N, C-alpha and C positions, 0 to 999 in steps of 0.2 A: 450508437450516441442517441441517448435521449430523447426524443421529440417535444421539438417546442410545443406548446397549444400557445398559438398567434390569434388574435380576434375572441378572444371567450370572455366573454362581461361581467363585472365582478360579483354577482349575484349567483350568477353560473359557476364560479370560482374559486378548485380546491386546492391545499398546500398540497397534495400532491402535483398537482398540476403544475405550480410554482415555482418546485423545486426542478422538477423540467424542466423545464423555461431556463430558471438559471443556471444547471448544468448546460445548456447548449449554448448562452450569450460567453460560459464564460469558457468557451472547449472554443467556440466561434475564434471570439475576441483576446481573450489570457487573465489575467488579474486583473490589467490597467484602465482594461472598460468593464470591466463587473462594476457595477455599482444597484443598488435596491431600481434605481431613477430605470435603467435599463433592465432589470426583472422584470417590470411594472411592466414596460413596451410586447417585448416577448411575449408576456403570460395576457397582453391580451388588458392592463387596468394601469393603477398608479400607483408611487411607491408610496401613499397610506396603505391599498390594499397588501402589499406584501407584509408594512410591517404590521396590519392586525391579526397577522397571520403569525409571524417568527418573530417580531418586536424588537428585534434590532436585526443587522448585517449577521452579528455574529451568529446569532438566533438559524438564523435559513443559511448558513455555509455545515451549522449543527446538523441541519437535517438536511444538504446536499451531503457530508460524510455520512451519513445515517442509510444514505439513498445505494450509499458502496457498497459498507453492512451488509444493508439486507440482500448484494448480487450474491451474497460469501453463504454457502452448505458445506454442512459439517459434514463429517463422513462418515459414513453408516454406525450406530452403532455396534463397539465391540470390537472395534477393527484397533489392529495394532495401531503404537503411538506415530512410530516413527511416521509413517503410512499417511495417517489420521496430519497429520503437521503439513506436513506436503502435499496431500492433501488443499484446508487450508492456503501455504501458503502459493500453492499454482497459482489459485479464484483472483487475488491477491495478487502477481501478477501481470494477471492476461486484464484485468481490469483496470493498471496502471495504464498497459500499451491501448485502451479504447478510450480511456480516461484521462489524456495524461495531462490536462488544466488543475481538471477535479480534483483529482486522485492525490496530491500535495494538504487537501487538507483534511486527510484521515491522520495526520503526524498533528494535527495544532490538539485532539483530543483524546482523552484518557476512553471515553467509552460516552459515543455517538447516539444511545438510547438503542429502545428494546433490541434490533435485528443487530443493532452487536454481543448485546448479553448475550444470545444465544449460540452465536459461537467463541463468546472470550468461554463459555463455562464448556463448550469441549473441547477446547484449548487447556484451559484446566485443570478437566479428568487425562488429557494425557499427560500433561505433566505427573502427576502425581501415578498413574497409571507406568512412568520410563521412569518411578521409585526417586520425585526432588520430593526435597523434606517436604507438610504441608503449609511450614513457618516461610519455606523460599518459593511457597509455586506465585505468588502474585510478580513477586519481583523475577524470577526468568522468564515471568506470564509476557510482562513489560519490556521486556530486554531483546524479549523473544517476537515481539510486535513491532515494536522498534526498530527490529533488523531486517524482519520479511519486508515491511514501509517501505524501508528507507531504501536499498536495495532496488527494489521495488521504481521507485518514484525514480532515483537514477539509472533506473535505462532509458525508461516514461521519457527524462527529459534532458538527455543524450551523453552522461558521462561514463553507463558500460556500454563499448561499443567501441567498434575500433576505430583506431585513432587516420582523422583527415589528413591528404598531406601535407596541410601545414604544420600541423603538426610530426610527423615524422621528418620533414625535415629539416624540422629545428633538432630536432632526437639525435642525427648523420652528420647536424653541424657544432653537437659536440666533442670537445676533445677526452677522447677515450680514454687516454691514461689518468683522467676527472671523470669521468662519467662508466668506466667498465660497465659494468652491470647493467646501467640505462640501453647503451647503447648497445652492446652486448645481445638485449631482449626485443630491442625492435621490430623484428620482424614476430616475437608472442603480443607485440601491443594494436600494430596492422591486427593478428589475427582471431584480436578477440571475441568468439563466442558467448553473446548475453549469455540462451543458455545453462551455456558451465560455468561461465561466474557464480548463475544464481542455482544451481545445485551442489556446488562444492562451495559455495557459506554454508548454505543449510544442511549441507551436511556437515562442516566443522563445526556450530554450534550444535547439531542433534546428537553429534561423540563428547560435546563438552556434557546437552545437558545429563550424557551416561557417565561419564567421567564421576558431576557432581553426584550423583547414585549411587554409584560405586563406592565410592570415597565416604557416604555416609554412609552407609552399610545395605542402606534399600533397594540393591538394583535391581533392575524392573527384567520384562525377555527382551534381550537383545534383537528383537528384531526389526527388516533391512525393509524396502518396498523393493 
């Protein structure tokens, strides 16, 4: 977790230290406990000092999302497109598990700043390498990010996990004649592996990118990790 910078006066305060304090507040207390005043207390200043640096709560949360984006590193130049995309996606999944309360902020912004653009440029290059037509690179890229961030958030917040006993009991109580598939698949729901769900969804999405490229007659190398 980002370290909370407590006890520093406004004169020595940096935007980076406020962002770290804000992430600490959100991770410890969740959205209901998050406020400019609370961030100021954690950073050792008042809410006006936080507003001075970020303008508003929206500006602060964008900076927090940008901090997360800054933790992601693109694959080395020249990497095949599928491993390059998986490399980025897995880092976002790790971040979601480490910062489950802050990570959903990434879903509020198309771009979060300079750190984001570096990774996005690499994703654009991977899409072109896959054979996605230039006219569709933005729509495919935004869809890819939305899927990756959504999957990672769902896992971090508890949706992608083995069903609990209460849910299993509800499924067991269903009439098998009305819900034949759901009741038959109960053991699979009990055995959900989040890593398998994430990897399978990525493969399906990347297979779709390959098909799009092939349909357009611009298929790239069909490399796989």
